[in-house]
C-alpha positions in Angstrom: 38.1 -47.1 59.2 34.8 -45.9 57.6 33.9 -46.2 54.0 33.3 -42.9 52.1 30.6 -43.1 49.5 29.0 -39.9 48.2 27.5 -38.9 44.8 29.9 -36.8 42.6 28.1 -33.5 43.4 31.2 -31.5 42.7 31.0 -32.2 39.0 27.4 -31.2 38.7 26.2 -29.4 35.5 25.4 -26.2 37.4 29.0 -25.9 38.6 30.3 -26.6 35.1 28.0 -24.0 33.6 29.2 -21.2 35.8 32.9 -22.1 35.5 35.1 -19.3 34.4 38.8 -20.2 34.0 40.0 -16.7 34.8 38.0 -16.4 38.0 38.9 -19.9 39.0 42.6 -19.1 38.7 42.1 -15.9 40.7 40.4 -17.8 43.5 43.0 -20.6 43.6 46.0 -18.1 43.5 44.4 -15.9 46.1 43.9 -18.8 48.5 47.5 -19.9 48.0 49.1 -16.5 48.5 47.0 -16.0 51.6 48.4 -19.3 53.0 52.0 -18.6 52.0 51.9 -15.0 52.9 50.7 -15.8 56.4 53.9 -17.6 57.2 55.9 -14.4 56.9 53.5 -11.5 57.3 54.0 -11.6 61.1 57.8 -11.2 61.0 57.9 -7.5 60.8 55.0 -7.1 63.2 56.7 -9.3 66.0 58.1 -6.3 68.0 54.7 -4.7 68.2 53.1 -8.0 69.3 55.8 -8.4 71.9 55.1 -5.0 73.4 51.3 -5.3 73.3 51.1 -8.8 74.8 54.2 -8.6 77.1 55.7 -11.6 75.5 59.1 -13.2 76.3 61.4 -14.3 73.6 60.3 -17.9 73.7 56.6 -16.9 73.4 57.4 -14.6 70.5 59.2 -17.4 68.6 56.2 -19.6 68.9 54.0 -17.1 67.1 55.9 -18.2 64.0 56.6 -21.8 65.0 53.0 -22.7 65.8 51.9 -21.9 62.2 54.8 -23.8 60.7 54.3 -26.8 63.0 50.6 -27.3 62.2 51.1 -26.5 58.5 54.0 -28.9 58.0 52.6 -31.6 60.2 49.1 -31.8 58.6 49.8 -31.2 54.9 49.8 -34.9 53.9 46.5 -35.3 55.8 45.0 -32.2 54.2 45.9 -33.4 50.7 44.5 -36.9 51.1 41.4 -35.6 52.8 40.7 -33.6 49.7 41.1 -36.7 47.5 38.7 -38.8 49.6 36.0 -36.3 50.6 36.1 -34.0 47.5 38.7 -31.2 46.9 36.3 -28.3 46.5 34.4 -29.3 49.6 37.6 -29.5 51.7 38.9 -26.3 50.2 35.8 -24.3 51.1 35.7 -25.7 54.7 39.4 -25.0 55.2 39.0 -21.4 53.9 36.1 -20.8 56.2 37.9 -22.0 59.3 41.0 -20.0 58.2 38.8 -16.9 58.4 37.7 -17.8 61.9 41.3 -18.6 63.0 42.5 -15.2 61.6 39.8 -13.4 63.6 40.9 -15.2 66.8 44.5 -14.2 66.1 43.6 -10.6 65.7 41.5 -10.5 68.8 44.1 -12.3 70.9 44.3 -10.9 74.5 47.2 -13.1 75.5 50.3 -15.0 74.3 48.7 -18.4 74.8 45.5 -17.4 72.9 47.6 -16.1 69.9 49.8 -19.1 69.7 46.8 -21.5 69.8 45.0 -19.5 67.1 48.1 -19.5 64.9 48.2 -23.3 65.2 44.6 -23.4 64.0 45.6 -21.1 61.1 48.4 -23.6 60.1 46.0 -26.6 60.3 43.5 -24.8 58.0 46.3 -23.8 55.6 47.3 -27.5 55.4 43.8 -28.1 54.0 43.8 -25.2 51.6 47.2 -25.4 49.9 47.2 -29.0 48.5 43.5 -28.9 47.5 44.0 -25.6 45.7 46.9 -27.0 43.7 45.0 -30.3 43.0 42.0 -28.4 41.6 44.1 -26.9 38.8 43.7 -30.2 37.0 39.9 -30.0 37.1 39.7 -26.4 36.2 42.1 -26.1 33.3 42.5 -28.2 30.2 45.8 -30.0 29.4 48.3 -27.9 27.5 49.0 -24.2 27.5 46.1 -23.3 29.8 47.1 -25.7 32.6 50.8 -24.8 32.1 50.0 -21.1 32.7 47.9 -21.9 35.7 50.7 -24.0 37.2 53.1 -21.2 36.6 50.8 -18.7 38.3 50.4 -21.0 41.3 54.2 -21.5 41.5 54.8 -17.7 41.2 52.5 -16.8 44.1 53.9 -19.6 46.2 57.4 -18.3 45.6 56.6 -14.6 46.0 54.4 -15.0 49.1 57.2 -14.8 51.5 58.4 -11.5 50.1 54.9 -10.1 49.7 54.2 -11.1 53.4 57.1 -8.9 54.6 55.8 -5.9 52.5 52.2 -6.4 53.7 53.3 -6.8 57.3 55.2 -3.5 57.2 52.3 -1.6 55.7 49.7 -3.0 58.0 51.8 -2.6 61.2 52.8 1.0 60.4 49.4 2.2 59.1 47.0 0.3 61.4 48.3 -2.2 64.0 49.8 -5.6 64.3 46.3 -7.1 64.7 45.6 -6.2 61.0 48.2 -8.7 59.7 45.5 -11.2 60.8 42.3 -9.2 60.2 43.3 -8.7 56.5 42.6 -12.4 55.9 39.0 -12.2 56.9 37.5 -10.4 53.8 39.9 -12.3 51.5 39.2 -15.8 52.8 35.5 -15.1 53.1 35.3 -14.0 49.4 37.2 -17.1 48.3 34.9 -19.4 50.3 31.7 -17.7 49.0 32.8 -17.7 45.4 34.3 -21.1 45.2 31.0 -23.0 44.8 30.1 -20.8 41.9 33.3 -20.8 39.9 35.5 -23.8 40.9 35.2 -27.3 39.6 36.2 -29.9 42.2 36.5 -33.6 42.3 34.0 -36.3 43.2 34.5 -38.0 46.6 36.2 -41.4 46.2 34.5 -44.6 47.1 37.2 -45.9 49.4 38.2 -46.2 53.0 40.1 -43.4 54.8 43.6 -44.3 56.0 43.2 -43.3 59.7 46.4 -45.0 60.8 48.4 -43.4 58.0 46.9 -40.0 58.8 47.8 -40.3 62.5 51.3 -41.6 62.1 52.2 -39.0 59.3 50.6 -36.0 61.1 52.2 -36.8 64.5 55.5 -37.9 63.0 56.0 -34.8 60.9 54.7 -32.6 63.7 57.2 -34.1 66.1 60.0 -33.6 63.6 59.1 -30.0 63.0 58.7 -29.4 66.8 62.1 -30.9 67.5 63.7 -28.7 64.9 62.0 -25.6 66.2 62.8 -26.2 69.9 66.5 -27.0 69.1 67.1 -23.3 68.7 65.7 -22.4 72.1 68.0 -21.7 75.0 65.4 -22.6 77.6 65.9 -25.5 79.9 62.8 -27.3 78.7 64.3 -27.7 75.2 67.1 -29.8 76.6 64.7 -32.8 76.9 61.8 -31.7 74.6 63.8 -31.7 71.3 65.4 -35.2 71.8 62.0 -36.7 72.8 60.4 -35.1 69.7 63.1 -36.6 67.5 62.7 -40.0 69.0 58.9 -39.9 68.4 59.5 -38.8 64.8 62.1 -41.6 64.4 59.5 -44.2 65.4 56.4 -42.8 63.7 57.8 -41.9 60.3 59.2 -45.3 59.5 56.0 -46.8 60.9 54.1 -44.6 58.5 56.1 -45.9 55.5 55.5 -49.5 56.6 51.8 -48.9 57.0 51.5 -47.2 53.6 53.2 -50.1 51.8 50.4 -52.5 53.1 47.4 -50.2 52.6 45.0 -50.8 49.6 44.1 -47.1 49.7 47.1 -45.4 51.4 47.2 -41.8 52.6 50.4 -41.3 50.5 51.2 -44.0 47.9 54.8 -45.1 48.4 55.2 -45.1 44.6 55.2 -41.3 44.6 58.7 -41.4 46.0 60.1 -44.0 43.6 59.9 -42.0 40.3 63.4 -40.6 39.6 62.3 -37.1 38.4 59.9 -36.6 41.4 62.5 -37.8 43.9 65.0 -35.3 42.5 62.4 -32.5 42.6 61.7 -33.2 46.2 65.4 -33.0 47.2 65.7 -29.7 45.4 62.5 -28.4 47.0 63.9 -29.3 50.4 67.0 -27.2 49.7 64.9 -24.4 48.2 62.7 -24.3 51.2 65.7 -23.9 53.5 67.0 -21.2 51.2 63.8 -19.2 51.2 63.3 -19.2 55.0 66.9 -18.6 55.8 67.2 -15.8 53.3 64.3 -13.8 54.7 65.0 -14.6 58.3 68.5 -13.1 58.3 68.1 -10.4 55.7 65.0 -9.0 57.6 67.2 -8.6 60.7 69.9 -6.9 58.6 67.4 -4.4 57.2 66.1 -3.5 60.7 69.2 -3.7 62.8 72.0 -2.6 60.5 70.2 -0.3 58.1 67.8 0.7 60.9 64.7 0.7 58.6 61.2 1.2 60.1 58.6 -1.6 59.7 57.1 0.2 56.7 60.4 0.9 54.9 61.6 -2.7 55.7 58.5 -4.1 54.0 59.1 -2.0 50.9 62.7 -3.1 50.8 61.8 -6.6 49.8 59.3 -5.6 47.1 61.9 -6.0 44.3 62.5 -9.6 45.5 58.8 -10.4 45.1 58.7 -8.8 41.7 61.7 -10.8 40.5 60.2 -14.1 41.7 56.9 -13.3 39.9 58.3 -12.1 36.6 60.9 -14.9 36.2 58.4 -17.6 37.3 56.1 -16.5 34.4 58.9 -16.7 32.0 60.1 -20.1 33.1 56.6 -21.6 33.1 56.1 -20.4 29.5 59.3 -22.0 28.2 59.3 -25.3 30.1 57.4 -26.8 27.2 60.3 -26.0 24.8 63.3 -26.5 27.1 62.2 -29.1 29.7 62.7 -28.5 33.4 66.5 -29.1 33.7 67.8 -25.8 32.2 65.7 -23.7 34.6 66.7 -25.9 37.6 70.3 -25.5 36.7 70.0 -21.7 36.2 68.0 -21.4 39.5 70.6 -23.3 41.5 73.5 -21.2 40.0 71.6 -17.9 40.7 70.8 -19.0 44.3 74.4 -19.9 44.9 75.5 -16.5 43.5 73.0 -14.6 45.7 74.2 -16.3 48.9 77.8 -15.9 48.0 77.1 -12.2 47.7 75.2 -12.2 51.0 78.2 -13.7 52.7 80.2 -10.6 51.7 77.8 -8.1 53.3 79.4 -5.8 55.9 78.3 -3.0 58.3 79.2 -0.5 55.6 76.9 -2.2 53.0 73.9 0.0 52.0 70.6 -1.1 50.6 71.8 -1.5 47.0 74.7 -3.8 47.8 73.4 -5.4 50.9 69.7 -6.1 50.0 68.7 -5.1 46.5 71.5 -6.8 44.6 71.5 -10.2 46.3 67.7 -10.0 46.7 66.9 -9.6 43.0 69.3 -12.4 42.1 67.7 -14.6 44.8 64.2 -13.7 43.5 65.2 -14.7 40.0 66.6 -18.0 41.2 63.3 -18.8 43.0 61.4 -17.9 39.8 63.5 -20.4 37.9 63.0 -23.1 40.4 59.4 -23.2 41.5 57.6 -23.9 38.2 59.7 -26.8 37.1 59.7 -28.3 40.6 55.9 -28.2 40.6 55.8 -29.8 37.1 58.3 -32.6 38.0 56.7 -33.4 41.4 53.1 -33.7 40.0 53.8 -35.4 36.7 52.5 -38.9 36.0 50.4 -38.9 39.2 47.0 -40.6 39.0 44.1 -38.3 39.5 43.0 -40.0 42.7 46.5 -39.3 44.2 46.8 -35.7 43.2 46.1 -34.2 46.6 48.6 -36.6 48.2 51.3 -35.6 45.7 50.8 -31.9 46.2 50.8 -32.5 49.9 54.2 -34.3 49.7 55.6 -31.4 47.7 54.4 -28.8 50.3 55.6 -30.9 53.2 59.0 -31.2 51.6 59.2 -27.4 51.3 58.0 -26.8 54.9 60.1 -29.5 56.6 63.1 -28.6 54.4 62.7 -24.9 55.5 62.5 -25.8 59.2 65.5 -28.1 59.0 67.5 -25.6 57.0 66.6 -22.7 59.3 67.6 -24.8 62.4 70.9 -25.6 60.8 71.6 -22.1 59.7 70.7 -20.7 63.1 73.0 -23.3 64.7 75.9 -22.1 62.5 75.0 -18.5 63.3 75.0 -19.1 67.0 78.3 -21.0 66.9 80.0 -18.1 65.0 78.6 -15.3 67.2 78.8 -17.2 70.5 75.2 -16.3 71.3 75.9 -12.5 71.3 73.5 -10.5 69.2 74.2 -7.1 67.8 74.8 -5.5 64.3 78.4 -6.6 64.2 77.6 -10.1 65.3 74.7 -10.3 62.9 77.0 -9.4 59.9 79.7 -11.8 61.1 77.2 -14.7 61.4 75.6 -13.9 58.1 79.0 -14.4 56.4 79.1 -18.0 57.5 75.4 -18.6 57.0 75.8 -17.4 53.4 78.5 -20.0 52.7 76.4 -22.8 54.1 73.5 -21.7 52.0 75.8 -21.8 48.9 76.4 -25.4 49.7 72.7 -26.1 49.7 72.3 -24.4 46.3 75.2 -26.5 44.9 73.5 -29.6 46.2 70.4 -28.6 44.1 72.7 -28.1 41.1 74.2 -31.6 41.4 70.7 -33.1 41.6 69.5 -31.1 38.7 72.4 -32.2 36.5 72.7 -35.9 37.5 69.2 -36.9 38.6 66.6 -35.0 36.7 66.1 -36.5 33.2 62.7 -35.2 31.9 63.1 -34.1 28.3 61.1 -31.3 26.5 59.2 -33.9 24.5 57.8 -35.4 27.8 56.5 -32.1 29.2 53.1 -32.0 27.4 52.2 -35.6 28.0 53.6 -36.1 31.5 54.2 -32.8 33.3 51.2 -30.9 32.1 48.8 -33.7 32.9 49.8 -32.6 36.5 47.6 -34.5 38.8 
């Protein structure tokens, strides 16, 4: 391990003089929505990619899985790297590499090239997301300003999946599938160029870097996500690949915990998991991640296969969901100070259960209003209720030097929870349909999937009622010091 010792250049007077909170929030939110959006923007463009690059089904699935695999596997490392080397420095470097990776994706001449470039995108996203969230503390004063910034960050995180579907439909229909990647180039370049002028970062820490923790966490989480992703495959290779991946994860993840307990400067302080409110938030976030990915995965297919919408129309079909997430997230973030997190967590869990119960009743005769708009708006409202208080709970009472690690844990929980949830929901879907795929089978499988998702939502409800204890009086002092 090498010692990191650098002057605190990120807090230089020049950076402070040019700081503008409004522009800082715009840069942070833009970077985050670029990262979250990229996880779903490819979904509607997949058929076009398959035709252009002559992909088989397995190759097509890895266009999505490669991004999730790298993102989820490297998030803890990305967060801690920002803490040790300086958050703004890591943020700018990751945004710059994300631009390069997006260019490589858009220029991809083959399936292998595209999958490798998507993995690079995911790795860069793992550096952007936790450092962006961590920099909220150094760019916004405690109280109302930071509360609104956290609410905005949570809103774009929640709405990114729906916005990605809309953007994917627009770009694929008007230009080509390659533009779902090219669109990141001007956005990411602008963020990287403006960040040194308008973002305050953190000084590098004078401490050793936990190499062993970085390797065991990155490889362990990557193996877990890989095992979950390949479990769905019907290819022969998955019969041994998934079990081997789970064994590797079962060895490395406990080893990571043991290592972190003995480290003076751990990658992820074990104490982050022992705070009751934070532990409850992470459980709810895992269930929420599963809900988000499962909702859009199945409903996107319903829109295209049952309602027979074009890519453009399918993208617009999810716009009300994104609007509901954004509007309700702003409301919930504004009132957390008065009510505390619990009321919004309870409301979000109940709304989520309602949306999935409705989704389980969708049939071949359901139209857009009853099959997509109704459950979609309720689902969007539920996510708007959940994301801001979960962010506040997970990042409260975290020492400044551990901010990146804490935000990394929150993001990892969402990503791994989403992968685990999607694998389970797809397994239920396959068991119900017998592997046959068509409009009738899709609706039949969605009936059961919806009921399983209701159970996930009720799990969140139980945790919100019996585990989360933060009171309104604690919010200003604890939650809004986030990081």
